N, C-alpha and C positions, 0 to 999 in steps of 0.2 A: 253236861257238857251245853252249853251257847248253841243251836241250833240252826244259826244265822252265820253266811261267810258273803260278803257283799266285795270281795275283792281276789277274782280270780281270774287265768292267761290259760288262752289255749294256743293250737297250731298256727293259729289267723296274726297272732302278731308274735311272743318270744317265748311263749309258752311249749312245753314239749307233747301235748298231749290232746287228741281230739275234742271238740265241745261235747262229743257225747263221753270218751273217757272221763273226763272234767267231771260232767252231771252224776256218773253212774258211783265213780269213787266219791263224791260227796255223799250222796244215799249210801253206801257202804258206814260211812262213818257216823252217818246219822243226821245229816245238815238237813234240814226242811225246805230251806230259803237261802239261793244263792244269787248272786249279781254278775255275770259274763262282765270283766271289762278289757278286752283286748287293746292295746296300746294304738289311738292314731287309726282303728276301723271296725268295723262293725259286721263283718264277713263270717266270723262263728255263730252269731246271734242264733240265727233261723234253725239250726240243726241241735244246738243247746235246746232250745223250746220244744222242740220235738222229744227231746233226750228227759227232759224234766216231764213229761207227762207219763212216759213211758216208766221214768223211775220213782212216778211222787215228790216231786221236787218244783218248787215253785222257782221259775229262773227270771228276775232280775233283767231286762236288756239295758247292756250297761256301754260304757268304755273309759280310756281312761286318754286325756289331750297333754301332752307334753306342751307345756306353757314359758312364757316368760312374760315378767313386769318390769317395766320403765321406770323411774317412780325416785323422788325425795321424800325420806322418810323423814318425820320432825327429830330436829338433832344430827340428822348424816347428811351427809354428801349424794350426789345423784349414785346410783347404783342398778342396775339389771339382777334381777331376781329369778331363778328356774325352779322351775316345780309339776308336778302332775296336778290334776284337775278329773277328778271322777265325776264322771254323767251317770244317772240312775232314772229309772223308766223313760230312756226315749224312745224315741221313734226309729228303727234304726235305718229306715228308708227315707227319711227328711232328707226333700231337696239338697236346701245349702248347708248341709252338715256331709253331704256324700260328694258336692263340690267342693268343697275346702278339704277333704279327707283324699281328694284324687289329688291337688295340690301337696298335702302334706307329701304323698308317694314321692311324688316326684323330686321333694326336695330331699324325701330319703336316700333316692337311688343314687340323687349327686352326691352325696355326703359317703356314702357306699364307695361311688367312685374314687373319691379323696383319699378314703381308708386304704384302698386297693393299693393306689399307686403309691401310697406313704409306704408301705410293706412293701412292697417292690423294690424301693429305695432300699429298703433294709436286707435285701436278698432273701424277702421270702414271696412267692410268686403264691397268684394265686388267680383263676382266669373266673368271670363271670360266670359259665358255666357251671364251677365246680364248686362255687357262691350257692347257684341254685338248686345242684343237686343235694345239698345240705340243707335245703327251707322247705319244710313243707307249707303247702297253700301258698308261695310266692313273698311270702313274707321275711326279705331280705332284710338284714340286720347286722347290729354286732355280734349277735349272736351265732347268724349264720358262718361269720369268719372263727369266731370260739369252735364251732363243729370241727368243722374242715381241720383246725389244727390239734383238736383232740384227733380224727380220723388219723392224721398225721403222725404222731405221736410226738409232738411239740410239747405236749401237756395233758396233763391224767383224766380233764374234769372241765366243763363247759365253766361251772366258778373260778378255776382256777387258771383259764386262759383269760376273765377276765383280770384276777388279780396280778396276775404276772406283767412284771415289769419290762420283759423284752418283749411281748405281746400285746393284749388291749389294757393294760396298765401305763403302756410307753407315754413318760408326758406329752409327744408330740403324735401319737394316737387321739390321747383326750383331750388335746386342744382342739381335734376337729370337730365341728358342731355341726348339726343341721339346725335349718334356720326354725324356729318355733314359732308356732301360731300367740299369739298377745292373752295375756290374761282375759281381757277385756271382751276379745274374741270369742272363748273357749265358755265364759258362761253365756254370750250370746248366741252362742251355737247351741249348747244345752238346753236353756230355755225356749228357743225359737224350735229345738225337736220335741217339748215337753216333757224336757227332764228337770232333776234336779240335782243342782252342781256343787260336790263336797269336795273339802281339800285332803289333796291322799298324803298319807304317812306326813304329814308337817313336820319330824324332826328329819327330812334329809330334804329341808329346803336350803336350798344352793345361791350362793351370787358369790361376785366377779372379787369380793375383796373377806368372804369368809375367813381364809386362815389368820387373817389379823385379829379376829374377834374372839375373846375369851366368850364361857358357856353364857353368861347375864347378859353382854351384848346381842349375843346370836338371839337369846330367848326374846330381848324386845323386841328385837327388830320381824322375828318370828310373830309375836303378838300383833306389831303395827299392821304388818300384811294381809292379817287373819283379819281386823277390823275395817279396812280398805277392803276388802274381797265381800266383807258384808254388804258392803254399800252397793258392791257392784250384784249381787244377789244370790251368796253363797247360802247353800244353806244346811251346810253341815262340816262336821269336822271329823277326818278317820282318827278318834281318836285311842281306840283298842286297835292294835296291830302288833304282831308278834316280838318285833325286837324293843317294845316300849314298855319300861321298868314302870312299875305304877305308881312312883312318883310322878313321872312325864305323863302317863294316864290323865292322873291328875289335877295335875299342870293346864292339858286343854280340856279337862271335863271344866275347870274354872273359866277357862275362854268363852268357850263354848254357852255356858250359862251366862256369862256375861254379857252376851252378845244375844244372845233369844232365839240360837238354832241347834243343832241336832249333834248327838254323836251319834257315830258310825262305828263298825266294827270290818277289819278285813286283813285277811291272812296275805295276798300278795302272792298268792300260793302260782309257779310256774310249770307243777308238775312233779310228781310222784318222784323222791330224791331228788331234785333241784333244788336248790336255794335251801339245804333240808331246817334253815331258822325261821324262814318265812315256806310252812306249811299250812294246811288247815287241822287245826287242831291242835298247834302247838304256840299259844300265846302264853306271855310271864305273865299277864297282868289281865285279867276278866272283867267287861262292865258291869257294873252292879243292877243288878234284877226292874228297876225302875227302869234303866237307862235301855234296855232290851226290847220292855214292855213300847216305850216311847217310839224306837226303831216300826216296833210292827204294827204300833198305830197310824205312823207316815206310808208306811208301805204296803196299808190293808192287808197287813199277815196274821190269819187266822190262828 
């Protein structure tokens, strides 16, 4: 088994486990190097670094930024593309990054209130206090609503709440988006914090006209976006991901090679038993050994 996982979440975003628990579980599974990449926040990094010393795991300080990119791709109309950008080896205390994260939290709070009011209109009363009670470390988000629904017996699990057309998969709820930082700003922030930017789970790239495109058009747009991001300073692509098939991984590896950038490996693990298809050690396809050696070289992993 490959002993590297560069995409893990904790209770400091929408994960179910504390940073120490995540690191301990990684050690028990045989991982030697991991990255803590909570959504739009760095609060769990210090605890994870200490846990890494305790359990003998190298912890890379990271983050996952929700971003959007408005552009005109060659041969297509203008559109807005939505993606997540991973930052590795960042300084979690970087002032510019922290200022931006405060702004992100404020925008998320506004979005949460919109969602809360939308559920009230549906006849589901949820108080702000109830959301906080179901939110470790004050990271209120959609997962907080999901936990409330589970506790009330409206669904059997957090994943079920996200899939329910009466709950978080309702079109009017899905239409409520928080303002995201631009991709250009995400690359700037990661670089300014001394880090390297990687494109997360590329086959989850979304855009306003996605439903109109077949797979070949989707892949063409994905390739064009990745080419543009290389120009913005992108250092790598998360090619190895639990839900990627061998063919999808090879497609992404070909793009990475063509752009002269790295290929990374991350599970997007949100806690034991959460999102069963995205857990440490559940990959459908694995990076070749030479790619793993390249990752170790980039991050100075012995």
